[in-house]
Structures are given as structure tokens and as C-alpha cells.
C-alpha positions as protocol buffer text, in pm:
chain_id: "A"
residue {
  index: 1
  type: UNK
  ca { x: -10916 y: -2687 z: 13638 }
}
residue {
  index: 2
  type: UNK
  ca { x: -10658 y: -2816 z: 13390 }
}
residue {
  index: 3
  type: UNK
  ca { x: -10544 y: -3178 z: 13424 }
}
residue {
  index: 4
  type: UNK
  ca { x: -10192 y: -3254 z: 13542 }
}
residue {
  index: 5
  type: UNK
  ca { x: -9947 y: -3214 z: 13252 }
}
residue {
  index: 6
  type: UNK
  ca { x: -9822 y: -3573 z: 13238 }
}
residue {
  index: 7
  type: UNK
  ca { x: -9621 y: -3508 z: 12920 }
}
residue {
  index: 8
  type: UNK
  ca { x: -9426 y: -3241 z: 13109 }
}
residue {
  index: 9
  type: UNK
  ca { x: -9356 y: -3478 z: 13399 }
}
residue {
  index: 10
  type: UNK
  ca { x: -9234 y: -3743 z: 13157 }
}
residue {
  index: 11
  type: UNK
  ca { x: -8988 y: -3496 z: 13005 }
}
residue {
  index: 12
  type: UNK
  ca { x: -8880 y: -3380 z: 13348 }
}
residue {
  index: 13
  type: UNK
  ca { x: -8833 y: -3738 z: 13463 }
}
residue {
  index: 14
  type: UNK
  ca { x: -8607 y: -3809 z: 13166 }
}
residue {
  index: 15
  type: UNK
  ca { x: -8404 y: -3495 z: 13240 }
}
residue {
  index: 16
  type: UNK
  ca { x: -8364 y: -3587 z: 13606 }
}
residue {
  index: 17
  type: UNK
  ca { x: -8257 y: -3941 z: 13522 }
}
residue {
  index: 18
  type: UNK
  ca { x: -7998 y: -3812 z: 13275 }
}
residue {
  index: 19
  type: UNK
  ca { x: -7832 y: -3547 z: 13491 }
}
residue {
  index: 20
  type: UNK
  ca { x: -7916 y: -3664 z: 13846 }
}
residue {
  index: 21
  type: UNK
  ca { x: -7934 y: -3313 z: 13999 }
}
residue {
  index: 22
  type: UNK
  ca { x: -7911 y: -3255 z: 14373 }
}
residue {
  index: 23
  type: UNK
  ca { x: -8241 y: -3067 z: 14372 }
}
residue {
  index: 24
  type: UNK
  ca { x: -8551 y: -3049 z: 14153 }
}
residue {
  index: 25
  type: UNK
  ca { x: -8763 y: -2741 z: 14214 }
}
residue {
  index: 26
  type: UNK
  ca { x: -9066 y: -2554 z: 14090 }
}
residue {
  index: 27
  type: UNK
  ca { x: -9256 y: -2244 z: 14196 }
}
residue {
  index: 28
  type: UNK
  ca { x: -9551 y: -2171 z: 14420 }
}
residue {
  index: 29
  type: UNK
  ca { x: -9762 y: -2036 z: 14136 }
}
residue {
  index: 30
  type: UNK
  ca { x: -9997 y: -2114 z: 13851 }
}
residue {
  index: 31
  type: UNK
  ca { x: -9942 y: -2044 z: 13481 }
}
residue {
  index: 32
  type: UNK
  ca { x: -10211 y: -2201 z: 13263 }
}
residue {
  index: 33
  type: UNK
  ca { x: -10587 y: -2202 z: 13218 }
}
residue {
  index: 34
  type: UNK
  ca { x: -10799 y: -2397 z: 12970 }
}
residue {
  index: 35
  type: UNK
  ca { x: -10483 y: -2535 z: 12810 }
}
residue {
  index: 36
  type: UNK
  ca { x: -10333 y: -2191 z: 12749 }
}
residue {
  index: 37
  type: UNK
  ca { x: -9993 y: -2129 z: 12905 }
}
residue {
  index: 38
  type: UNK
  ca { x: -9923 y: -1774 z: 13018 }
}
residue {
  index: 39
  type: UNK
  ca { x: -9545 y: -1815 z: 13064 }
}
residue {
  index: 40
  type: UNK
  ca { x: -9543 y: -1624 z: 13390 }
}
residue {
  index: 41
  type: UNK
  ca { x: -9524 y: -1710 z: 13760 }
}
residue {
  index: 42
  type: UNK
  ca { x: -9866 y: -1597 z: 13878 }
}
residue {
  index: 43
  type: UNK
  ca { x: -9941 y: -1591 z: 14253 }
}
residue {
  index: 44
  type: UNK
  ca { x: -10176 y: -1848 z: 14402 }
}
residue {
  index: 45
  type: UNK
  ca { x: -10500 y: -1756 z: 14577 }
}
residue {
  index: 46
  type: UNK
  ca { x: -10413 y: -1834 z: 14938 }
}
residue {
  index: 47
  type: UNK
  ca { x: -10728 y: -2028 z: 15024 }
}
residue {
  index: 48
  type: UNK
  ca { x: -10791 y: -2368 z: 15179 }
}
residue {
  index: 49
  type: UNK
  ca { x: -10925 y: -2492 z: 14845 }
}
residue {
  index: 50
  type: UNK
  ca { x: -10611 y: -2381 z: 14660 }
}
residue {
  index: 51
  type: UNK
  ca { x: -10392 y: -2532 z: 14932 }
}
residue {
  index: 52
  type: UNK
  ca { x: -10557 y: -2873 z: 14895 }
}
residue {
  index: 53
  type: UNK
  ca { x: -10523 y: -2857 z: 14517 }
}
residue {
  index: 54
  type: UNK
  ca { x: -10158 y: -2748 z: 14525 }
}
residue {
  index: 55
  type: UNK
  ca { x: -10064 y: -3015 z: 14780 }
}
residue {
  index: 56
  type: UNK
  ca { x: -10229 y: -3280 z: 14566 }
}
residue {
  index: 57
  type: UNK
  ca { x: -10022 y: -3171 z: 14268 }
}
residue {
  index: 58
  type: UNK
  ca { x: -9700 y: -3171 z: 14473 }
}
residue {
  index: 59
  type: UNK
  ca { x: -9781 y: -3521 z: 14600 }
}
residue {
  index: 60
  type: UNK
  ca { x: -9842 y: -3641 z: 14245 }
}
residue {
  index: 61
  type: UNK
  ca { x: -9518 y: -3489 z: 14118 }
}
residue {
  index: 62
  type: UNK
  ca { x: -9310 y: -3635 z: 14401 }
}
residue {
  index: 63
  type: UNK
  ca { x: -9464 y: -3979 z: 14353 }
}
residue {
  index: 64
  type: UNK
  ca { x: -9412 y: -3964 z: 13978 }
}
residue {
  index: 65
  type: UNK
  ca { x: -9049 y: -3852 z: 14005 }
}
residue {
  index: 66
  type: UNK
  ca { x: -8984 y: -4074 z: 14309 }
}
residue {
  index: 67
  type: UNK
  ca { x: -8803 y: -3791 z: 14486 }
}
residue {
  index: 68
  type: UNK
  ca { x: -8857 y: -3491 z: 14708 }
}
residue {
  index: 69
  type: UNK
  ca { x: -8907 y: -3166 z: 14519 }
}
residue {
  index: 70
  type: UNK
  ca { x: -8845 y: -2811 z: 14637 }
}
residue {
  index: 71
  type: UNK
  ca { x: -9112 y: -2540 z: 14611 }
}
residue {
  index: 72
  type: UNK
  ca { x: -8994 y: -2181 z: 14561 }
}
residue {
  index: 73
  type: UNK
  ca { x: -9179 y: -1864 z: 14657 }
}
residue {
  index: 74
  type: UNK
  ca { x: -9226 y: -1614 z: 14374 }
}
residue {
  index: 75
  type: UNK
  ca { x: -9222 y: -1235 z: 14361 }
}
residue {
  index: 76
  type: UNK
  ca { x: -9572 y: -1092 z: 14316 }
}
residue {
  index: 77
  type: UNK
  ca { x: -9728 y: -768 z: 14204 }
}
residue {
  index: 78
  type: UNK
  ca { x: -10100 y: -841 z: 14251 }
}
residue {
  index: 79
  type: UNK
  ca { x: -10298 y: -1047 z: 14502 }
}
residue {
  index: 80
  type: UNK
  ca { x: -10629 y: -1229 z: 14503 }
}
residue {
  index: 81
  type: UNK
  ca { x: -10907 y: -1105 z: 14730 }
}
residue {
  index: 82
  type: UNK
  ca { x: -11061 y: -1341 z: 14981 }
}
residue {
  index: 83
  type: UNK
  ca { x: -10743 y: -1510 z: 15107 }
}
residue {
  index: 84
  type: UNK
  ca { x: -10780 y: -1748 z: 15403 }
}
residue {
  index: 85
  type: UNK
  ca { x: -10414 y: -1718 z: 15505 }
}
residue {
  index: 86
  type: UNK
  ca { x: -10089 y: -1536 z: 15441 }
}
residue {
  index: 87
  type: UNK
  ca { x: -9850 y: -1658 z: 15171 }
}
residue {
  index: 88
  type: UNK
  ca { x: -9595 y: -1770 z: 15429 }
}
residue {
  index: 89
  type: UNK
  ca { x: -9855 y: -1980 z: 15611 }
}
residue {
  index: 90
  type: UNK
  ca { x: -9963 y: -2131 z: 15278 }
}
residue {
  index: 91
  type: UNK
  ca { x: -9603 y: -2220 z: 15189 }
}
residue {
  index: 92
  type: UNK
  ca { x: -9534 y: -2367 z: 15534 }
}
residue {
  index: 93
  type: UNK
  ca { x: -9852 y: -2575 z: 15510 }
}
residue {
  index: 94
  type: UNK
  ca { x: -9746 y: -2713 z: 15171 }
}
residue {
  index: 95
  type: UNK
  ca { x: -9416 y: -2828 z: 15324 }
}
residue {
  index: 96
  type: UNK
  ca { x: -9587 y: -2986 z: 15625 }
}
residue {
  index: 97
  type: UNK
  ca { x: -9861 y: -3163 z: 15431 }
}
residue {
  index: 98
  type: UNK
  ca { x: -9651 y: -3298 z: 15142 }
}
residue {
  index: 99
  type: UNK
  ca { x: -9306 y: -3340 z: 15294 }
}
residue {
  index: 100
  type: UNK
  ca { x: -9161 y: -3134 z: 15009 }
}
residue {
  index: 101
  type: UNK
  ca { x: -8857 y: -2914 z: 15057 }
}
residue {
  index: 102
  type: UNK
  ca { x: -8849 y: -2537 z: 15016 }
}
residue {
  index: 103
  type: UNK
  ca { x: -8632 y: -2313 z: 14801 }
}
residue {
  index: 104
  type: UNK
  ca { x: -8652 y: -1982 z: 14980 }
}
residue {
  index: 105
  type: UNK
  ca { x: -8597 y: -1684 z: 14751 }
}
residue {
  index: 106
  type: UNK
  ca { x: -8502 y: -1403 z: 14987 }
}
residue {
  index: 107
  type: UNK
  ca { x: -8512 y: -1138 z: 14715 }
}
residue {
  index: 108
  type: UNK
  ca { x: -8865 y: -1245 z: 14618 }
}
residue {
  index: 109
  type: UNK
  ca { x: -8974 y: -1216 z: 14981 }
}
residue {
  index: 110
  type: UNK
  ca { x: -8838 y: -862 z: 15000 }
}
residue {
  index: 111
  type: UNK
  ca { x: -8989 y: -758 z: 14665 }
}
residue {
  index: 112
  type: UNK
  ca { x: -9333 y: -893 z: 14757 }
}
residue {
  index: 113
  type: UNK
  ca { x: -9313 y: -741 z: 15106 }
}
residue {
  index: 114
  type: UNK
  ca { x: -9248 y: -396 z: 14963 }
}
residue {
  index: 115
  type: UNK
  ca { x: -9517 y: -436 z: 14696 }
}
residue {
  index: 116
  type: UNK
  ca { x: -9787 y: -557 z: 14936 }
}
residue {
  index: 117
  type: UNK
  ca { x: -9693 y: -392 z: 15264 }
}
residue {
  index: 118
  type: UNK
  ca { x: -9607 y: -685 z: 15490 }
}
residue {
  index: 119
  type: UNK
  ca { x: -9303 y: -743 z: 15712 }
}
residue {
  index: 120
  type: UNK
  ca { x: -9040 y: -949 z: 15529 }
}
residue {
  index: 121
  type: UNK
  ca { x: -8889 y: -1091 z: 15849 }
}
residue {
  index: 122
  type: UNK
  ca { x: -9231 y: -1217 z: 15953 }
}
residue {
  index: 123
  type: UNK
  ca { x: -9235 y: -1426 z: 15635 }
}
residue {
  index: 124
  type: UNK
  ca { x: -8889 y: -1571 z: 15704 }
}
residue {
  index: 125
  type: UNK
  ca { x: -8971 y: -1645 z: 16068 }
}
residue {
  index: 126
  type: UNK
  ca { x: -9283 y: -1845 z: 15972 }
}
residue {
  index: 127
  type: UNK
  ca { x: -9097 y: -2087 z: 15743 }
}
residue {
  index: 128
  type: UNK
  ca { x: -9013 y: -2433 z: 15887 }
}
residue {
  index: 129
  type: UNK
  ca { x: -8634 y: -2434 z: 15898 }
}
residue {
  index: 130
  type: UNK
  ca { x: -8597 y: -2809 z: 15844 }
}
residue {
  index: 131
  type: UNK
  ca { x: -8772 y: -2781 z: 15506 }
}
residue {
  index: 132
  type: UNK
  ca { x: -8540 y: -2520 z: 15351 }
}
residue {
  index: 133
  type: UNK
  ca { x: -8281 y: -2684 z: 15124 }
}
residue {
  index: 134
  type: UNK
  ca { x: -8164 y: -2383 z: 14920 }
}
residue {
  index: 135
  type: UNK
  ca { x: -8174 y: -2003 z: 14921 }
}
residue {
  index: 136
  type: UNK
  ca { x: -8182 y: -1766 z: 14624 }
}
residue {
  index: 137
  type: UNK
  ca { x: -8066 y: -1405 z: 14603 }
}
residue {
  index: 138
  type: UNK
  ca { x: -8097 y: -1159 z: 14315 }
}
residue {
  index: 139
  type: UNK
  ca { x: -8128 y: -793 z: 14224 }
}
residue {
  index: 140
  type: UNK
  ca { x: -8448 y: -601 z: 14159 }
}
residue {
  index: 141
  type: UNK
  ca { x: -8547 y: -287 z: 13967 }
}
residue {
  index: 142
  type: UNK
  ca { x: -8793 y: -14 z: 14060 }
}
residue {
  index: 143
  type: UNK
  ca { x: -9089 y: 53 z: 13829 }
}
residue {
  index: 144
  type: UNK
  ca { x: -9314 y: 329 z: 13959 }
}
residue {
  index: 145
  type: UNK
  ca { x: -9450 y: 212 z: 14294 }
}
residue {
  index: 146
  type: UNK
  ca { x: -9341 y: -148 z: 14240 }
}
residue {
  index: 147
  type: UNK
  ca { x: -9023 y: -343 z: 14288 }
}
residue {
  index: 148
  type: UNK
  ca { x: -8967 y: -589 z: 14002 }
}
residue {
  index: 149
  type: UNK
  ca { x: -8759 y: -906 z: 14033 }
}
residue {
  index: 150
  type: UNK
  ca { x: -8532 y: -873 z: 13727 }
}
residue {
  index: 151
  type: UNK
  ca { x: -8209 y: -1061 z: 13816 }
}
residue {
  index: 152
  type: UNK
  ca { x: -8027 y: -777 z: 13646 }
}
residue {
  index: 153
  type: UNK
  ca { x: -7828 y: -592 z: 13912 }
}
residue {
  index: 154
  type: UNK
  ca { x: -7645 y: -630 z: 14242 }
}
residue {
  index: 155
  type: UNK
  ca { x: -7826 y: -763 z: 14545 }
}
residue {
  index: 156
  type: UNK
  ca { x: -7975 y: -465 z: 14731 }
}
residue {
  index: 157
  type: UNK
  ca { x: -7852 y: -374 z: 15079 }
}
residue {
  index: 158
  type: UNK
  ca { x: -8199 y: -441 z: 15221 }
}
residue {
  index: 159
  type: UNK
  ca { x: -8195 y: -792 z: 15072 }
}
residue {
  index: 160
  type: UNK
  ca { x: -7849 y: -857 z: 15217 }
}
residue {
  index: 161
  type: UNK
  ca { x: -7988 y: -758 z: 15558 }
}
residue {
  index: 162
  type: UNK
  ca { x: -8282 y: -996 z: 15513 }
}
residue {
  index: 163
  type: UNK
  ca { x: -8045 y: -1271 z: 15399 }
}
residue {
  index: 164
  type: UNK
  ca { x: -7837 y: -1221 z: 15713 }
}
residue {
  index: 165
  type: UNK
  ca { x: -8152 y: -1255 z: 15924 }
}
residue {
  index: 166
  type: UNK
  ca { x: -8251 y: -1565 z: 15728 }
}
residue {
  index: 167
  type: UNK
  ca { x: -7913 y: -1733 z: 15774 }
}
residue {
  index: 168
  type: UNK
  ca { x: -7912 y: -1656 z: 16145 }
}
residue {
  index: 169
  type: UNK
  ca { x: -8244 y: -1833 z: 16176 }
}
residue {
  index: 170
  type: UNK
  ca { x: -8198 y: -2122 z: 15929 }
}
residue {
  index: 171
  type: UNK
  ca { x: -7822 y: -2179 z: 15936 }
}
residue {
  index: 172
  type: UNK
  ca { x: -7583 y: -2194 z: 15642 }
}
residue {
  index: 173
  type: UNK
  ca { x: -7812 y: -2316 z: 15365 }
}
residue {
  index: 174
  type: UNK
  ca { x: -7667 y: -2359 z: 15010 }
}
residue {
  index: 175
  type: UNK
  ca { x: -7719 y: -2024 z: 14838 }
}
residue {
  index: 176
  type: UNK
  ca { x: -7746 y: -1927 z: 14471 }
}
residue {
  index: 177
  type: UNK
  ca { x: -7715 y: -1572 z: 14334 }
}
residue {
  index: 178
  type: UNK
  ca { x: -7927 y: -1529 z: 14019 }
}
residue {
  index: 179
  type: UNK
  ca { x: -7806 y: -1277 z: 13758 }
}
residue {
  index: 180
  type: UNK
  ca { x: -7972 y: -1328 z: 13420 }
}
residue {
  index: 181
  type: UNK
  ca { x: -7964 y: -990 z: 13241 }
}
residue {
  index: 182
  type: UNK
  ca { x: -7715 y: -701 z: 13218 }
}
residue {
  index: 183
  type: UNK
  ca { x: -7447 y: -950 z: 13322 }
}
residue {
  index: 184
  type: UNK
  ca { x: -7141 y: -764 z: 13455 }
}
residue {
  index: 185
  type: UNK
  ca { x: -6772 y: -849 z: 13452 }
}
residue {
  index: 186
  type: UNK
  ca { x: -6666 y: -1156 z: 13645 }
}
residue {
  index: 187
  type: UNK
  ca { x: -6513 y: -960 z: 13938 }
}
residue {
  index: 188
  type: UNK
  ca { x: -6855 y: -810 z: 14013 }
}
residue {
  index: 189
  type: UNK
  ca { x: -7014 y: -1156 z: 14027 }
}
residue {
  index: 190
  type: UNK
  ca { x: -6732 y: -1286 z: 14245 }
}
residue {
  index: 191
  type: UNK
  ca { x: -6776 y: -988 z: 14475 }
}
residue {
  index: 192
  type: UNK
  ca { x: -7144 y: -1069 z: 14524 }
}
residue {
  index: 193
  type: UNK
  ca { x: -7055 y: -1432 z: 14591 }
}
residue {
  index: 194
  type: UNK
  ca { x: -6797 y: -1323 z: 14847 }
}
residue {
  index: 195
  type: UNK
  ca { x: -7059 y: -1116 z: 15032 }
}
residue {
  index: 196
  type: UNK
  ca { x: -7290 y: -1413 z: 15055 }
}
residue {
  index: 197
  type: UNK
  ca { x: -7008 y: -1643 z: 15165 }
}
residue {
  index: 198
  type: UNK
  ca { x: -6909 y: -1401 z: 15441 }
}
residue {
  index: 199
  type: UNK
  ca { x: -7264 y: -1398 z: 15577 }
}
residue {
  index: 200
  type: UNK
  ca { x: -7285 y: -1776 z: 15561 }
}
residue {
  index: 201
  type: UNK
  ca { x: -6960 y: -1797 z: 15754 }
}
residue {
  index: 202
  type: UNK
  ca { x: -7118 y: -1601 z: 16040 }
}
residue {
  index: 203
  type: UNK
  ca { x: -7315 y: -1912 z: 16137 }
}
residue {
  index: 204
  type: UNK
  ca { x: -7084 y: -2187 z: 16012 }
}
residue {
  index: 205
  type: UNK
  ca { x: -6954 y: -2329 z: 15689 }
}
residue {
  index: 206
  type: UNK
  ca { x: -7199 y: -2280 z: 15404 }
}
residue {
  index: 207
  type: UNK
  ca { x: -7216 y: -2359 z: 15036 }
}
residue {
  index: 208
  type: UNK
  ca { x: -7248 y: -2095 z: 14767 }
}
residue {
  index: 209
  type: UNK
  ca { x: -7284 y: -2081 z: 14390 }
}
residue {
  index: 210
  type: UNK
  ca { x: -7292 y: -1757 z: 14189 }
}
residue {
  index: 211
  type: UNK
  ca { x: -7484 y: -1788 z: 13862 }
}
residue {
  index: 212
  type: UNK
  ca { x: -7544 y: -1563 z: 13566 }
}
């Protein structure tokens, strides 16, 4: 088990103090072993042991930064055997045990649900609503039997439907559309933002940013 990367937290602390962002977030994942960084968002093993370890790290980060952090669910393409719980129960437990906030990526929920065969709405319905501070949307690509979170196309109709369900349950949470590759003309981005804003307006006044 690698030690906590204190040098990274020091750099992050300096960045936070300089720009004073509304939210500081990181992912529910792991990405290094024996000092080697894999530069990917790898899914956690959803065990009691991993939960205790992850919560300890979240507690340490929040104490170090002196602020609440948000934890974001990732898209996944493989799973560990021997899980003690579902991902959504793991994520909800992290929020309860550490007091952290959650950044709920609706596209990632849909992608993982299709890849692993679970019900996406079941995931959303298990999340503690008071913990969710932000929502992400994005587009995915299809690669063989897998959906891949690429942030390179319009939000899929199925993800819009899941977003609508999410907003009905959680309320009008600030929402960010991620579009990182194959960036289209501005009217396309504004059109996606308008769709999200319309859904947010179904349950009250929301807040939306569209990002490339």
C-alpha cells in the first residue's frame, strides 16, 4: 500500500488557496502501485477493507485541505471479484462515514451500467441526495461490446433520460457538460447546455456550465 502523496496535497493546497474554487473533487478510484502511476481511473475493489482505506484517505485529504471535498464516480470496464457491496453502496458509505460531498457523473453511471449489467436508476436511487453537490454529463463511444466514456460527442438520449430521473430525485444540482475531444461549433455546445437547463427547470431553478 503506497503512502499518502503528501507532495501532491501540498501542491493542491497551494492551488486551492490561489484560486479559491467552489469545489475540490477527486475520483473514486486508484491509480498507483509501488510508486508507479498508471495515469488512469481504475475502479476500486468494493470490499470493507477498501472502504476503510478509502475513507481514511478522504479524511486525511479533507483535514489537510481544511475543506470538504467531492468524490466522483468513474466509468469502468472491468471489476474485481469478491466484492462485499455494490459500487453505489460503497460510494454512499464513503459520503456517510467521511462527510465528503459527491460529484455524481450520470454518464459514467450509464456507461458502467451497460458494461456490467446493472440498473442505472438503482445506482442513482441509492445515493444520499444531501451529499450531491454537482452533476456531470458527457458523451460516450461504442467499442465492441463496451461503452467508453470519451467526452467526445453529444450526450446520448439514454443519458438525458437518466439525468432527468436524477434531477427529479435530487433537485436542480449544478451541472457540468464535459466535452474534451472532437469539440464542435459553439452552437452545438450551447444546444447541449440548453437541454440540461430545460431539465433542471422542470424541478426549479438550477445552475449549469457547459465545458469543452
